[in-house]
PAGU-710493 format. One record per residue (C-alpha): residue number from 1; x, y, z. Coordinates in steps of 0.001 Angstrom, whole numbers. Example, Ala and Ser with C-alpha at 12.3 -4.5 7.8 and 13.67 -1.06 7.14 Angstrom:
2
> pos/east/north/up
> 1/12300/-4500/7800 .
> 2/13670/-1060/7140 .
// end
This chain:
487
> pos/east/north/up
> 1/-79/200/247 .
> 2/1337/3359/-944 .
> 3/1257/5669/2226 .
> 4/3888/8705/3063 .
> 5/6355/8125/5012 .
> 6/7869/5375/6948 .
> 7/5435/3743/9906 .
> 8/6246/3598/13601 .
> 9/8802/625/14908 .
> 10/7410/-1842/17105 .
> 11/7526/-689/21155 .
> 12/8012/3210/19903 .
> 13/4901/3821/21437 .
> 14/2569/2481/24065 .
> 15/-1050/1913/23924 .
> 16/-3066/2543/27745 .
> 17/-3500/-528/29772 .
> 18/-7083/-890/29442 .
> 19/-8210/1459/25859 .
> 20/-7799/4700/27522 .
> 21/-8245/5871/31399 .
> 22/-11135/5614/33458 .
> 23/-12225/1979/32110 .
> 24/-13695/132/34724 .
> 25/-14224/-3943/34059 .
> 26/-17459/-5023/34208 .
> 27/-17477/-8528/36348 .
> 28/-13561/-9345/35073 .
> 29/-10211/-9161/35821 .
> 30/-8306/-6478/33523 .
> 31/-6376/-8048/31101 .
> 32/-2485/-8192/31219 .
> 33/-1619/-9256/27633 .
> 34/790/-6910/25637 .
> 35/-901/-5664/22470 .
> 36/749/-6934/19516 .
> 37/3550/-4725/17692 .
> 38/3230/-2092/15200 .
> 39/3615/-3152/11693 .
> 40/6748/-2055/10680 .
> 41/7597/-1224/6831 .
> 42/7799/-4399/4294 .
> 43/5948/-6624/7553 .
> 44/2652/-8247/6657 .
> 45/598/-7925/9886 .
> 46/3337/-9121/12507 .
> 47/573/-9685/15154 .
> 48/423/-12606/17375 .
> 49/-2818/-13679/14685 .
> 50/-1810/-11180/11677 .
> 51/-268/-14131/9559 .
> 52/-2808/-16383/10048 .
> 53/-5488/-13934/9482 .
> 54/-3697/-13083/5991 .
> 55/-3368/-16449/5141 .
> 56/-6758/-17523/6476 .
> 57/-5917/-20125/8914 .
> 58/-8121/-18471/11486 .
> 59/-11518/-18676/10969 .
> 60/-13457/-17114/13810 .
> 61/-12487/-13404/15540 .
> 62/-14161/-11468/18276 .
> 63/-15020/-8895/15542 .
> 64/-14998/-8042/11742 .
> 65/-14949/-4565/10248 .
> 66/-16369/-4063/7092 .
> 67/-15046/-1483/5097 .
> 68/-11595/625/5893 .
> 69/-12826/4705/6348 .
> 70/-11884/6668/9465 .
> 71/-15174/5217/11632 .
> 72/-14030/1644/11362 .
> 73/-10209/2737/11497 .
> 74/-10784/4353/14757 .
> 75/-12123/1140/16205 .
> 76/-9193/-831/14577 .
> 77/-7191/1558/16954 .
> 78/-8659/1526/20120 .
> 79/-8752/-2335/19577 .
> 80/-5048/-2471/19218 .
> 81/-4509/-1951/22430 .
> 82/-7231/-4872/23822 .
> 83/-5206/-8120/22675 .
> 84/-8062/-9995/24185 .
> 85/-10028/-9562/21270 .
> 86/-9142/-10465/17505 .
> 87/-10485/-8114/14733 .
> 88/-10094/-8116/11082 .
> 89/-11106/-5200/8849 .
> 90/-11633/-5249/5899 .
> 91/-11589/-2493/2813 .
> 92/-12068/-3837/-846 .
> 93/-10145/-986/-2615 .
> 94/-6383/-2230/-2690 .
> 95/-5033/803/-619 .
> 96/-6143/3152/1305 .
> 97/-7959/6556/65 .
> 98/-10204/9712/1812 .
> 99/-11803/12120/-11 .
> 100/-8420/11717/-2622 .
> 101/-10357/13311/-5598 .
> 102/-10862/16254/-4098 .
> 103/-7104/16877/-1830 .
> 104/-7202/20779/-3081 .
> 105/-4711/22945/-2785 .
> 106/-5066/24927/516 .
> 107/-7737/22860/2362 .
> 108/-8122/22152/5502 .
> 109/-10050/20578/8219 .
> 110/-13042/22481/9848 .
> 111/-11883/20291/13439 .
> 112/-9696/20523/15391 .
> 113/-6807/18244/15229 .
> 114/-7734/16204/18400 .
> 115/-10408/14940/16844 .
> 116/-8634/12695/15391 .
> 117/-8726/8725/15705 .
> 118/-8604/8050/19001 .
> 119/-7509/11236/21302 .
> 120/-10637/12137/22809 .
> 121/-10905/8781/24463 .
> 122/-7344/7986/24480 .
> 123/-5076/10368/24473 .
> 124/-2148/8207/24849 .
> 125/-2597/5783/21944 .
> 126/-365/5559/19317 .
> 127/-2633/6087/17107 .
> 128/-3363/9475/17336 .
> 129/-2329/12353/15260 .
> 130/528/13874/17434 .
> 131/1854/10426/17716 .
> 132/1757/10559/13482 .
> 133/3586/13716/13628 .
> 134/6388/12329/16135 .
> 135/6842/9314/14532 .
> 136/7558/11530/11567 .
> 137/9999/13265/12619 .
> 138/7832/16260/11773 .
> 139/6305/17632/15506 .
> 140/8513/20557/15603 .
> 141/7932/21530/12260 .
> 142/4335/21416/12783 .
> 143/4282/23704/15773 .
> 144/5864/26412/14242 .
> 145/3998/26160/10812 .
> 146/1115/26988/13079 .
> 147/-1143/26459/10648 .
> 148/-4395/27722/11294 .
> 149/-6510/24353/10905 .
> 150/-4991/20943/9783 .
> 151/-4203/20374/6086 .
> 152/-6460/17920/4983 .
> 153/-4139/16098/2747 .
> 154/-1684/15845/6078 .
> 155/-4947/14334/7889 .
> 156/-5220/11594/4738 .
> 157/-2016/11215/5197 .
> 158/-2272/10364/9071 .
> 159/-4949/7984/8390 .
> 160/-3303/6233/5829 .
> 161/8/5819/8359 .
> 162/-2445/4233/11050 .
> 163/-3992/2433/8666 .
> 164/-346/1026/7549 .
> 165/640/676/10677 .
> 166/-2081/-1321/12317 .
> 167/-2123/-5499/11799 .
> 168/-5948/-5983/11690 .
> 169/-6321/-3870/8583 .
> 170/-6463/-5605/5462 .
> 171/-6718/-4344/1510 .
> 172/-8120/-5550/-1710 .
> 173/-11128/-7938/107 .
> 174/-14624/-7192/-372 .
> 175/-16925/-8633/1971 .
> 176/-19851/-10180/-116 .
> 177/-22472/-11524/2286 .
> 178/-22943/-11273/6204 .
> 179/-25427/-13782/7453 .
> 180/-25898/-15414/11382 .
> 181/-27037/-18516/12632 .
> 182/-24885/-18876/16123 .
> 183/-22436/-16746/14947 .
> 184/-22031/-14048/12235 .
> 185/-20835/-15760/8930 .
> 186/-19274/-13223/6149 .
> 187/-18284/-14430/2937 .
> 188/-15581/-12346/1204 .
> 189/-14074/-12311/-2060 .
> 190/-10813/-14508/-558 .
> 191/-12639/-17214/1929 .
> 192/-15238/-17549/4721 .
> 193/-15003/-15880/8264 .
> 194/-17042/-16140/11323 .
> 195/-17096/-13711/14267 .
> 196/-18944/-12784/17152 .
> 197/-19778/-9347/16185 .
> 198/-19262/-6761/12784 .
> 199/-19025/-3436/12533 .
> 200/-19587/-1619/9288 .
> 201/-18611/1417/7668 .
> 202/-18638/1811/4553 .
> 203/-19424/5509/4649 .
> 204/-21170/7340/1801 .
> 205/-21500/8199/-1850 .
> 206/-21416/11122/-4490 .
> 207/-25110/12452/-4629 .
> 208/-25878/14020/-7521 .
> 209/-29371/15724/-8319 .
> 210/-31928/13856/-10605 .
> 211/-31355/16766/-13070 .
> 212/-27925/16031/-13633 .
> 213/-27708/12143/-13434 .
> 214/-28300/11203/-17085 .
> 215/-25176/13345/-17526 .
> 216/-22524/11783/-16112 .
> 217/-20769/9171/-18413 .
> 218/-19442/12648/-19933 .
> 219/-16684/13378/-18600 .
> 220/-17198/17169/-18649 .
> 221/-20053/16665/-16076 .
> 222/-18543/15232/-12593 .
> 223/-19170/15102/-8844 .
> 224/-16757/16882/-6893 .
> 225/-14978/14017/-5320 .
> 226/-13401/13400/-8938 .
> 227/-12321/16961/-9327 .
> 228/-8850/16669/-9218 .
> 229/-8703/14597/-11727 .
> 230/-11433/15785/-13913 .
> 231/-11023/19362/-13546 .
> 232/-7302/19743/-15083 .
> 233/-7582/21778/-18094 .
> 234/-10484/24473/-18019 .
> 235/-8323/26710/-19711 .
> 236/-10958/29121/-21421 .
> 237/-13929/27376/-20629 .
> 238/-17320/28093/-18738 .
> 239/-17572/26144/-15906 .
> 240/-20618/25686/-13446 .
> 241/-20239/24777/-9780 .
> 242/-23309/23309/-8185 .
> 243/-23377/23471/-3997 .
> 244/-22718/26129/-1280 .
> 245/-21182/23902/763 .
> 246/-17287/23739/1510 .
> 247/-16746/21700/-1195 .
> 248/-17964/23641/-3805 .
> 249/-16266/27078/-1999 .
> 250/-13352/25458/-2732 .
> 251/-13597/24224/-5928 .
> 252/-14944/27678/-6998 .
> 253/-11805/29071/-5398 .
> 254/-9351/26617/-6938 .
> 255/-10815/27645/-10299 .
> 256/-10539/31493/-9866 .
> 257/-6793/31144/-8383 .
> 258/-5518/29565/-11201 .
> 259/-2478/31207/-13663 .
> 260/-4136/34158/-15627 .
> 261/-3368/31800/-19037 .
> 262/-4807/29118/-17634 .
> 263/-7763/30843/-16140 .
> 264/-11305/29423/-17422 .
> 265/-13397/31569/-19396 .
> 266/-16479/32151/-16521 .
> 267/-16750/30359/-13268 .
> 268/-20302/30888/-12225 .
> 269/-21322/29624/-8682 .
> 270/-24695/28379/-7872 .
> 271/-26459/27517/-4391 .
> 272/-29919/26469/-3507 .
> 273/-29103/28507/84 .
> 274/-29902/32460/408 .
> 275/-25915/33425/237 .
> 276/-23158/31347/903 .
> 277/-23108/31044/4372 .
> 278/-19866/30492/7110 .
> 279/-19981/27432/9047 .
> 280/-21325/27882/12933 .
> 281/-18258/27115/14677 .
> 282/-19360/28818/18484 .
> 283/-18543/27907/21587 .
> 284/-22503/26877/22449 .
> 285/-22404/25758/18884 .
> 286/-20422/22978/19513 .
> 287/-21853/21614/22388 .
> 288/-23920/19920/19821 .
> 289/-21367/17868/18942 .
> 290/-20043/16315/22720 .
> 291/-21435/13198/23846 .
> 292/-24006/13804/26287 .
> 293/-25717/16002/23511 .
> 294/-26041/13241/21257 .
> 295/-27377/10615/23571 .
> 296/-29732/13668/24209 .
> 297/-30883/13806/20528 .
> 298/-30967/10242/20400 .
> 299/-33938/10594/22458 .
> 300/-36089/13078/21120 .
> 301/-38787/11934/18749 .
> 302/-38312/11975/14662 .
> 303/-39923/15051/13837 .
> 304/-37972/16622/16627 .
> 305/-34608/15469/15271 .
> 306/-35391/16497/11909 .
> 307/-36176/19913/12770 .
> 308/-33013/20169/14522 .
> 309/-30813/18481/11825 .
> 310/-32755/20832/9307 .
> 311/-32187/24507/11460 .
> 312/-28499/23316/12084 .
> 313/-27229/22435/9120 .
> 314/-24838/25076/8989 .
> 315/-22906/23628/12652 .
> 316/-21452/21368/10153 .
> 317/-21997/22124/6375 .
> 318/-21086/25729/6354 .
> 319/-17863/27150/4971 .
> 320/-14950/27928/6684 .
> 321/-14672/31526/7209 .
> 322/-11179/31701/5991 .
> 323/-12108/30372/2513 .
> 324/-15067/33105/2169 .
> 325/-12483/35568/2971 .
> 326/-9822/34354/236 .
> 327/-12642/33511/-1956 .
> 328/-14008/37643/-1954 .
> 329/-10465/38740/-1789 .
> 330/-10002/36888/-5032 .
> 331/-12903/38425/-6613 .
> 332/-12120/41765/-5604 .
> 333/-8659/41385/-7338 .
> 334/-10155/40051/-10598 .
> 335/-12905/42505/-10981 .
> 336/-10879/45648/-9646 .
> 337/-7221/45099/-10061 .
> 338/-6940/42534/-13339 .
> 339/-10340/44140/-15166 .
> 340/-11303/40537/-15083 .
> 341/-15444/41453/-14057 .
> 342/-16871/38643/-16327 .
> 343/-14573/35954/-14841 .
> 344/-17378/35183/-11986 .
> 345/-21065/35224/-11139 .
> 346/-22390/34298/-8114 .
> 347/-26154/32498/-8223 .
> 348/-27047/31747/-4419 .
> 349/-30908/30986/-3442 .
> 350/-30860/29222/-7155 .
> 351/-31862/25410/-7650 .
> 352/-31084/23253/-10443 .
> 353/-34393/21886/-11835 .
> 354/-32673/20740/-15547 .
> 355/-29689/19825/-17080 .
> 356/-29648/19528/-21274 .
> 357/-26924/20004/-24100 .
> 358/-27156/23206/-25807 .
> 359/-28929/22580/-29067 .
> 360/-27150/25853/-30102 .
> 361/-23474/25078/-29654 .
> 362/-20951/22859/-27087 .
> 363/-21744/22526/-23967 .
> 364/-24718/22849/-21940 .
> 365/-27597/24473/-20677 .
> 366/-28546/24654/-16942 .
> 367/-32653/25802/-16031 .
> 368/-32202/27244/-12051 .
> 369/-35116/28730/-9991 .
> 370/-34844/31242/-7892 .
> 371/-35829/30832/-4126 .
> 372/-37977/33953/-4246 .
> 373/-39026/33960/-8284 .
> 374/-40320/30370/-8173 .
> 375/-42464/31226/-11238 .
> 376/-39418/32665/-13375 .
> 377/-36731/30192/-14839 .
> 378/-32915/31571/-15662 .
> 379/-30977/29954/-18259 .
> 380/-27172/29150/-17957 .
> 381/-24805/28043/-20214 .
> 382/-21479/26114/-19051 .
> 383/-19048/24010/-20589 .
> 384/-17982/21740/-17309 .
> 385/-20864/20963/-14660 .
> 386/-18931/20324/-11100 .
> 387/-21510/18934/-8331 .
> 388/-20287/19797/-4872 .
> 389/-23876/18651/-3891 .
> 390/-22704/16512/-1027 .
> 391/-23302/12395/-350 .
> 392/-25784/9627/197 .
> 393/-25271/6919/2556 .
> 394/-23337/3897/514 .
> 395/-25564/271/13 .
> 396/-25370/-2274/1677 .
> 397/-26166/-5535/-517 .
> 398/-24056/-7484/1737 .
> 399/-26593/-7177/4414 .
> 400/-29450/-8864/2142 .
> 401/-29384/-12293/4371 .
> 402/-30168/-10331/7297 .
> 403/-32492/-7425/6246 .
> 404/-35683/-9060/7256 .
> 405/-33837/-9361/10992 .
> 406/-33179/-5743/11363 .
> 407/-35514/-2997/12614 .
> 408/-35957/215/10221 .
> 409/-36763/3841/10893 .
> 410/-37180/6752/8350 .
> 411/-34918/4926/5845 .
> 412/-32038/3978/8088 .
> 413/-31305/803/10435 .
> 414/-32588/1466/13905 .
> 415/-29691/1031/16746 .
> 416/-29057/1213/20098 .
> 417/-26990/3096/22479 .
> 418/-24196/1552/21983 .
> 419/-24612/1504/18004 .
> 420/-25881/-1675/17296 .
> 421/-28832/-2781/15064 .
> 422/-31855/-3339/16781 .
> 423/-32554/-7001/15477 .
> 424/-34470/-10063/16510 .
> 425/-31064/-11923/17462 .
> 426/-29396/-12535/20178 .
> 427/-28218/-9773/22564 .
> 428/-24677/-10766/22749 .
> 429/-23965/-10869/19555 .
> 430/-24015/-6984/17729 .
> 431/-23893/-5389/14128 .
> 432/-22726/-1998/14798 .
> 433/-23168/291/12100 .
> 434/-21307/3343/11963 .
> 435/-21699/7082/10120 .
> 436/-25589/5796/9440 .
> 437/-27481/7252/11571 .
> 438/-27594/10652/10893 .
> 439/-31678/11054/11808 .
> 440/-30968/8639/15259 .
> 441/-28060/10607/16017 .
> 442/-27598/14367/14495 .
> 443/-25463/16153/12208 .
> 444/-22142/14583/14602 .
> 445/-22739/10973/13008 .
> 446/-21014/11451/9768 .
> 447/-18767/14132/11290 .
> 448/-15135/13520/12611 .
> 449/-16400/15028/15896 .
> 450/-17518/12099/17918 .
> 451/-15244/9639/15664 .
> 452/-13492/8236/18996 .
> 453/-15957/8574/21374 .
> 454/-18565/6474/19222 .
> 455/-15522/3874/18573 .
> 456/-14892/3654/22670 .
> 457/-18887/3122/23069 .
> 458/-18889/-156/20592 .
> 459/-15454/-1176/22600 .
> 460/-17397/-1090/25850 .
> 461/-19947/-3194/24145 .
> 462/-17160/-5640/22979 .
> 463/-15508/-6176/26421 .
> 464/-18122/-5348/28469 .
> 465/-16919/-2668/30162 .
> 466/-17960/820/31064 .
> 467/-15647/4095/30222 .
> 468/-16414/6817/32345 .
> 469/-17644/9624/30686 .
> 470/-16400/13661/30332 .
> 471/-18290/16108/31714 .
> 472/-20945/17100/30287 .
> 473/-22199/20321/28585 .
> 474/-22164/23672/30267 .
> 475/-26287/23627/28704 .
> 476/-29066/21233/30461 .
> 477/-30305/19729/27418 .
> 478/-32845/17816/29620 .
> 479/-35985/19621/30885 .
> 480/-36171/18801/34658 .
> 481/-39495/16860/35967 .
> 482/-40653/18928/38584 .
> 483/-41025/17064/41604 .
> 484/-44163/15795/42567 .
> 485/-44649/15060/46527 .
> 486/-47744/13012/47479 .
> 487/-50612/14378/49612 .
// end
C-alpha cells in the first residue's frame, strides 16, 4: 500500500492498559496481555494472529469490520490495545484513500486536530495525530508552521499511516455477504470468516441531483469527488459549480485561483442557500458535537430530530470563514485590479431544475429556479458542470441475508445506545453501524467530532466494560421534571 513516510517501529509507543483511562471492567479482571506490535515497513501483519488472518487459517474472530474509512479505522486503532480481542477490518479498495479526488491545494479540516481517530477517548494511543507527527519526525515543524487548521492532505496521510501500521487492517478484500446462525458468517471475495460481532463503516457515496444523473458518463459533468482528476484543464471554458457548502467553495476558489493563462472563461457558483453562508463554529454551537448531546438527541421524537438537523445544518456544512475571505479577496482582485469582471458569476438561492445539452453549440444549458421567484426560470450556459452536492449513505447489499431481521426507522437501520443494530438475534452478538444514523444521532454522526467516542462506546460493548464519561455540556439539554410530592 502506498503511504507517505515510514511507519513506526514496534514498541516506539505504548497504548493504555485498558483502552484509555477510566475504564472499569464489568465483572472480569483487567487483561495484562501485551498488545501486538505495530507494523514495520515491509512487514505483513506481524501480530500474534496477524499472519494467520492473512493466509486464512484463523476462521473465528471477535469482530470483523466492513470498510476501512475513519470510522472503522478508529475502532481498529482502539482495539489494538485490547489483545484479548481478535479483529479483522476489510476494505475492498487496494489501498487507503480518503477524499483523494478533492484534495485541493490549501484545503483544511473544519475541526480540531484532537478530533482524530483516538485522542478524545485515549490520548495515550500510538494512533493519535500527535503520535503520527512524532513518528514522522515533524512535530516541531508542525508547531512552527502554526497552521490555522489541519491541512486536509496531512490528515489524509495520517489516516493512511494509521491503517498501514495496524496489523488488523487488510486491503483488497471485499465483503460479499453477512449472515447469522449461532455466529456471524462473513463471505468475502477470498474466504469465509466467522465472528461474534460485525462493525460496518462503509461510508458514503457521491450524491447528484436528478437533473444531472443522465450526464454522468460525460467527462465534462462530474462530482466534486473526482475534481482533481477531472478538472485539470479548464482554460477558456465556462464552468458551473453546483453546491454552496465547503466543497463547492473550495472548487470555486481553486478555479479562480489558477494562473492567468490557465483561467476558465467564466466560473459560475450556484447554491440553493440564500447566500454563501459560513460554518457556525462558535463555542455553544460546538456543544452539539459532545457525547451528552448525542445521547440527548437520540431521545427526541423523530419530528424534533429532523427539524433540528435542518435548522442547524450550518454547524457542520457551512463554509470556513477563511475560505470565504479568500474567495472574496480573489473576486476583488479579478474584478478591480485585473479588470476581469466577467470571470465570476454568483447565483445563490437557485435550485438546478434541468440540465440539457445546448442545442446551439457545445456545452450545456442549466435551468435554475430562484427561491424567491419560483415562477421564473433562469438559464445558464456552461461547458463544464461540477456537482459539489454532497454524499448519501453507501448501499450495503452484503446485508441482504439479514435485512428481514433488522428494524428500520425513516430509511435507517435502527441502532441502540452502543450503535448496534436493533434486530431479532441474540443480545450478545452485535452488528454495529457507524456513520449510518444521521437521523437518529444527528449531524455529528458523519462528522469527525465524535469519531473516537463512538468507537469507544462500541469497544465498551465488545469488552463488557464501562468507560467513565467526560464531563457533560454546561448547557442543560434535558428538561427537569418537577418533583411531585404525594399528599
